N, C-alpha and C positions, 0 to 999 in steps of 0.2 A: 646801573641803579644809582639814584641820587639820595642823599640824606637831606631832608628838608626839615627845618625847625618850624615849630608852630603848634597849634592845638591839634590833638588827635582827631582824625575823621570819624564819623558815625558815633560820636559820643563815647569812644573807647577811653576807659579810665585805667591806665596802667603806667607804672614808672619804668617798666621793662621795654626792651626794643619791640617795636611793632613789626611783626612778620606778616608774610602773605597769608599764612594760616589764620592769624588773628584778624586780619582785614576781611578775609572771606567769611569768617564766623560772624562778624559784626555787621557786615554789609546788609542793607535792607533787602529782603527777598521779594522778587516779583511774583505776584500771584499768576499762576498759569490760567489762561482763559479756556473755558470748556468749549470745544468746537461745536457741540450740539446746541448749546445756548446761543452761540454766535449764529448758527444756521437758523435757529428759530427767530432771532432778531431780524436777520436778513429777509426771511420769509414774511414776517409781519410788515416790514417796510415795503416789500414787493407787492403784497396784497393790498396795502393801504393806498396805492396809487390808482388814480382814475383810469389810466391806460397803462397797466403794468408791463414794463419791459425791463430786460436785464440791463440795458444801457442806462435807463433812468435811475434804476436802483443803484447801479455802480456810481453814478454821478452824485447821488444823495449821500451814499456811504463813503465816498471819496476813495474807492478802490477800483481795480480794473474789472472789466466784464468777465474775464476769465476767472478771477477770484470769486466773484458772485456765483458763477456756475459751479465752481469747485465746492464752495460752502453749501450751496443749495442741494448738490448731489449727495451730501452726507445724510440728508433726510429721506433718500429713496431706499 
């Protein structure tokens, strides 16, 4: 572990030592993506194509064909 001088990350305002616990508490939280909403978005993209294929959908969404199948299977 290194001690680095400089401004505190994530806008932490404390004169005390910054510990892992403090860092984790102040670190911005990532919002978890709802898989059903993702599946509905994939389905909408799939249905909007003139000639709908899993391959074309995967290319548009920049994911693998397998991932498109996995996500769309959530709606079954």
